[in-house]
N, C-alpha and C positions, 0 to 999 in steps of 0.2 A: 131939222128932220130927225125924228126918233130912230134909234137903231132897230133893225129887224130882229124880233125875238121869236124863238121857237115856242111851241106849245109847252105847257107846264109838264115837267117830267113826272109829276106825282098824280095829277088828276087828268092830264091829257087835254085840257081845255085851252083854247087860244085866247086866254084872258090875262096874259102877263103884260105888265106895264112897268115903265121905269119911273121911279119917284125920287124926289130930292127934298132934303130938309136942311135948313141952316142951323148950326149950333153956335150960339153966342159964346158959349164957354170956350170952345176951341177955335172959333173964328173960321170954321171950315164948312163946306157944303158936303153932306153925306148923300150918296147916290146908291140906290139898290133897285133890284127887280123884284116884283111881287105879283103873285097870281091873285086876281080879284075873286076867284071862285073858292079855292081851298086855303089861301093865305100863305102858301109856301114862299119863302124869301131867299134871295141870294145874300151873300155877305155884302157889306157896304164898302164903298171906296170913297175916298175924300178928294176934294179939290178946293182950290182957293176961289175959283170962279163959279158963278151960278150956271150950271149946265142947262137949266130950263129957260134961261134968258133968251127971249126971241125964239123959243122952241127949237133951239139948235140941237141939244142933246148929243153933242159930239165933242167930247174932250176925253182925256185919258181915263178918268173915272168911269164915264159912260161906256167906253169901249171895254174896259176891264170887267165891269159887272155883266155886260151883254155877253161877252165871251164866256164867262163862267156859267151864266144861265144856259147858254146854247150848247155847252159841252155835254156830250152824251157818252156813256160807256157802252161799248158793244158787248152783248151777251155776257 
């Protein structure tokens, strides 16, 4: 199950999704959140395991990027 993501802090659309890419150079999976409308992205976090395997999307890297995306500054 994918993490719950807030609307994009830049364009306000509910089009954010979590993505993962494997880097053969580092042997790690890079996970990040990206808005499909405006292209805003979170920083990436790495893991040894494929977080999208079985559509789990629940490991340390996923929780870290989701928390960063969902963080909002008040006024």
